[in-house]
Backbone bond lengths (Angstrom), bond angles and torsions (degrees), N, CA, C in turn:
res aa  C-N    CA-C-N  psi(-1)  N-CA   C-N-CA  omega(-1)  CA-C   N-CA-C  phi
1 X - - - 1.454 - - 1.524 110.48 -
2 X 1.316 116.93 151.68 1.451 121.27 176.99 1.514 110.82 -71.20
3 X 1.336 117.40 139.03 1.444 120.56 179.85 1.502 114.62 -81.33
4 X 1.351 118.47 -14.12 1.434 122.04 -178.00 1.548 112.61 -85.47
5 X 1.301 119.54 -1.04 1.459 122.94 179.81 1.506 110.77 -107.03
6 X 1.355 117.71 145.78 1.445 118.46 -179.29 1.540 110.48 -68.69
7 X 1.332 117.17 153.86 1.440 120.78 -174.08 1.541 112.88 -84.20
8 X 1.327 118.01 -17.31 1.500 118.72 -173.17 1.513 111.99 -98.23
9 X 1.298 115.17 153.14 1.478 123.85 -176.39 1.536 113.15 -64.03
10 X 1.313 122.18 -45.02 1.454 120.36 -178.46 1.526 113.32 -58.41
11 X 1.308 117.48 -44.11 1.496 120.65 179.21 1.508 110.22 -70.43
12 X 1.307 119.15 -36.14 1.449 121.54 176.06 1.538 110.80 -62.55
13 X 1.318 116.35 -43.04 1.483 121.34 177.64 1.510 110.35 -61.87
14 X 1.357 118.38 -40.60 1.436 122.45 177.64 1.496 110.83 -60.82
15 X 1.341 116.86 -46.09 1.461 121.30 178.72 1.502 111.10 -61.84
16 X 1.339 116.42 -40.61 1.459 121.06 179.74 1.542 111.08 -62.08
17 X 1.338 116.28 -43.88 1.480 120.63 179.11 1.528 110.02 -63.04
18 X 1.323 116.80 -46.52 1.439 118.83 179.22 1.505 113.02 -61.42
19 X 1.363 117.06 -42.07 1.458 121.33 179.50 1.518 110.32 -62.56
20 X 1.301 117.63 -42.70 1.474 121.95 179.21 1.531 109.93 -62.37
21 X 1.323 116.13 -44.23 1.467 119.70 178.24 1.568 110.14 -62.95
22 X 1.287 116.55 -46.25 1.446 120.09 179.94 1.515 111.60 -61.89
23 X 1.327 118.80 -41.39 1.469 123.48 176.51 1.523 110.49 -59.59
24 X 1.306 117.32 -41.99 1.452 121.83 178.12 1.518 110.41 -62.20
25 X 1.314 116.77 -43.81 1.467 120.51 178.51 1.540 110.31 -64.38
26 X 1.297 117.76 -39.66 1.470 120.52 178.65 1.503 110.06 -63.11
27 X 1.346 116.77 -45.27 1.459 119.57 -179.70 1.546 112.51 -63.66
28 X 1.334 115.34 -36.61 1.474 117.93 176.76 1.518 111.16 -65.96
29 X 1.347 117.63 -38.91 1.427 121.04 178.83 1.522 110.55 -66.90
30 X 1.319 117.77 -41.82 1.483 122.24 175.71 1.503 110.06 -56.52
31 X 1.331 116.67 -47.68 1.450 119.51 -178.22 1.538 111.05 -63.70
32 X 1.328 118.00 -38.01 1.441 121.40 176.63 1.510 113.36 -62.87
33 X 1.339 115.48 -45.33 1.442 120.80 178.25 1.529 111.22 -65.45
34 X 1.333 116.85 -41.91 1.497 119.69 177.13 1.537 111.28 -61.14
35 X 1.339 114.00 -38.85 1.464 118.41 179.95 1.535 110.99 -66.54
36 X 1.326 116.41 -38.30 1.479 119.34 177.34 1.510 112.00 -66.47
37 X 1.328 117.73 -33.52 1.451 122.27 -176.31 1.520 112.68 -84.19
38 X 1.307 118.23 -9.45 1.465 122.07 179.68 1.550 107.46 -71.30
39 X 1.327 118.44 130.25 1.464 119.91 177.22 1.518 111.11 -60.09
40 X 1.315 117.37 143.17 1.441 122.48 -178.04 1.518 114.24 -59.95
41 X 1.349 117.37 -29.99 1.423 119.54 -177.97 1.515 113.16 -69.50
42 X 1.354 118.95 -25.43 1.447 120.15 179.75 1.534 111.95 -96.58
43 X 1.319 115.78 -10.56 1.478 118.41 179.98 1.539 109.22 -71.76
44 X 1.291 114.31 146.01 1.513 119.79 176.91 1.483 108.58 -69.01
45 X 1.339 117.58 144.38 1.445 121.01 177.17 1.511 111.69 -62.41
46 X 1.296 118.01 139.86 1.450 120.07 -179.83 1.484 110.05 -73.28
47 X 1.345 115.94 140.17 1.456 122.19 176.12 1.523 107.70 -77.02
48 X 1.327 117.91 148.68 1.454 118.68 177.55 1.528 108.11 -69.60
49 X 1.317 113.85 153.74 1.466 120.77 178.75 1.534 108.96 -61.95
50 X 1.299 115.46 157.84 1.464 120.48 -177.85 1.518 111.23 -71.06
51 X 1.271 119.42 -16.29 1.467 121.62 178.41 1.518 108.37 176.08
52 X 1.292 117.19 178.58 1.452 120.24 -178.87 1.529 111.73 -59.74
53 X 1.304 115.18 124.34 1.468 118.97 177.24 1.511 114.77 79.80
54 X 1.296 118.34 -0.01 1.463 121.98 -178.97 1.515 112.10 -94.57
55 X 1.300 116.12 141.17 1.456 120.63 178.36 1.496 109.89 -83.17
56 X 1.333 116.33 156.72 1.461 123.42 175.44 1.513 110.86 -64.42
57 X 1.303 117.54 137.71 1.460 121.42 175.03 1.536 107.79 -90.16
58 X 1.330 116.96 120.90 1.478 119.37 -178.32 1.510 110.52 -70.63
59 X 1.326 115.75 156.51 1.472 120.24 175.09 1.505 111.95 -71.57
60 X 1.338 117.07 -37.16 1.471 122.00 -179.94 1.526 108.64 -136.56
61 X 1.305 114.15 153.06 1.458 117.50 179.77 1.513 112.47 -146.84
62 X 1.297 116.14 162.49 1.438 124.24 -177.62 1.509 108.04 -122.28
63 X 1.321 117.81 120.19 1.465 122.42 176.20 1.539 105.53 -99.05
64 X 1.307 117.08 112.23 1.454 122.27 -175.21 1.491 111.81 -70.71
65 X 1.313 117.05 147.50 1.454 122.87 175.98 1.501 108.46 -66.02
66 X 1.301 115.76 144.11 1.463 119.47 -179.79 1.525 108.00 176.32
67 X 1.300 115.90 -152.11 1.451 122.18 179.36 1.516 109.02 -65.59
68 X 1.321 117.62 122.83 1.442 122.02 -179.86 1.545 114.40 82.05
69 X 1.333 117.04 -12.22 1.475 120.46 177.74 1.522 105.50 -123.73
70 X 1.339 118.01 103.41 1.487 119.46 -173.04 1.522 114.91 -69.98
71 X 1.372 115.37 -28.53 1.477 118.91 -178.37 1.505 107.90 -139.43
72 X 1.316 116.93 159.40 1.467 121.56 174.21 1.518 109.43 -64.72
73 X 1.310 116.43 135.09 1.474 121.32 179.92 1.539 109.55 -126.34
74 X 1.305 112.81 145.73 1.474 121.94 173.83 1.524 108.41 -101.13
75 X 1.322 116.96 134.51 1.464 123.39 -177.58 1.526 110.06 -130.27
76 X 1.326 116.32 156.02 1.459 120.14 164.68 1.529 106.14 -74.90
77 X 1.323 117.58 149.41 1.437 121.32 -175.81 1.513 113.09 -59.52
78 X 1.332 118.61 -28.65 1.457 121.05 -177.08 1.514 112.97 -97.32
79 X 1.321 118.09 13.84 1.444 122.03 -176.90 1.537 109.49 -71.28
80 X 1.341 116.22 133.93 1.473 119.03 -179.78 1.536 111.47 -75.16
81 X 1.355 117.90 -19.66 1.423 121.09 -177.46 1.511 115.07 -92.90
82 X 1.331 116.16 13.23 1.469 118.65 -171.67 1.534 114.85 -76.32
83 X 1.305 117.88 -18.87 1.471 119.79 -177.74 1.521 111.53 85.27
84 X 1.302 115.64 -170.87 1.465 120.41 -177.86 1.520 114.74 -94.97
85 X 1.321 118.34 -17.99 1.458 122.73 -171.91 1.516 113.11 -106.57
86 X 1.322 116.56 44.81 1.467 119.98 -177.93 1.539 108.43 -81.31
87 X 1.346 114.97 128.87 1.455 121.90 176.93 1.515 106.61 -97.97
88 X 1.333 118.12 121.42 1.455 122.47 178.10 1.503 110.62 -65.04
89 X 1.346 116.99 132.52 1.468 123.13 177.98 1.501 109.38 -136.63
90 X 1.323 115.14 160.56 1.472 119.76 177.76 1.516 108.92 -80.94
91 X 1.310 115.83 167.43 1.480 121.78 179.67 1.568 108.64 -60.73
92 X 1.320 116.20 -40.61 1.451 120.55 -178.51 1.521 110.36 -63.89
93 X 1.317 116.83 -42.34 1.450 121.25 179.64 1.532 110.38 -67.47
94 X 1.346 116.18 -39.49 1.472 119.93 178.83 1.532 108.90 -62.14
95 X 1.334 117.69 -44.27 1.460 121.64 177.68 1.552 110.33 -59.40
96 X 1.318 115.98 -44.42 1.468 120.83 -179.78 1.524 110.86 -62.66
97 X 1.333 117.37 -42.64 1.464 121.76 179.68 1.537 109.85 -63.01
98 X 1.345 115.44 -43.07 1.499 117.94 177.67 1.519 110.19 -61.90
99 X 1.338 117.97 -39.22 1.451 120.94 179.88 1.519 110.15 -68.26
100 X 1.312 118.82 -29.95 1.478 123.28 179.90 1.486 113.71 -83.05
101 X 1.350 117.59 -0.36 1.478 118.61 175.13 1.512 114.82 113.50
102 X 1.346 120.52 -0.55 1.449 121.52 176.72 1.523 107.29 -66.28
103 X 1.309 116.75 146.04 1.467 121.09 -178.74 1.505 111.12 -89.01
104 X 1.324 118.91 138.54 1.486 120.09 174.04 1.504 107.77 -76.58
105 X 1.294 116.57 145.94 1.471 123.47 176.79 1.527 108.86 -60.07
106 X 1.323 116.99 133.40 1.466 121.56 179.58 1.515 111.00 -73.08
107 X 1.312 118.64 -17.71 1.486 122.61 -178.45 1.529 110.67 -86.71
108 X 1.337 118.07 -56.46 1.470 119.21 -173.36 1.518 113.37 -92.64
109 X 1.339 118.14 -13.56 1.457 124.89 176.06 1.548 113.00 48.72
110 X 1.345 118.52 62.99 1.438 120.40 179.96 1.513 113.91 -65.81
111 X 1.324 117.49 -22.68 1.475 121.56 179.20 1.524 111.19 -62.95
112 X 1.327 118.00 -27.67 1.461 119.39 179.50 1.504 111.53 -69.65
113 X 1.318 118.11 -31.01 1.439 122.41 -179.67 1.552 110.89 -88.93
114 X 1.321 116.01 -42.71 1.437 119.72 -175.65 1.531 112.21 -76.23
115 X 1.282 118.46 -27.53 1.473 122.79 -178.38 1.538 109.62 -126.38
116 X 1.343 117.98 66.86 1.458 117.33 -176.18 1.527 110.14 -65.36
117 X 1.317 115.43 140.08 1.452 122.53 -178.69 1.518 110.77 -83.15
């Protein structure tokens, strides 16, 4: 066993949760940087806002693991169970997150659309 890790299960679980949260943040930052580096000609045209002062509703979103959210979840952008901290992601990124172990939302079931059988 590695000597730099605590020997007891509660502290190991805490480290696991923090590492999962940090990995989600890193992936979100990577996606943001990739989106900034994409040439404007290949980027999809932005949809108009839903109304004055309203933000665009993403097609897919990532709810990061944290307090009250035990694991990273993928949601449809219009899901009522998504919470307040939804990070907008592309369909490809949502598929990749599901493949990496993120849980699909039990309400909107994005896995049925993103991974048709």
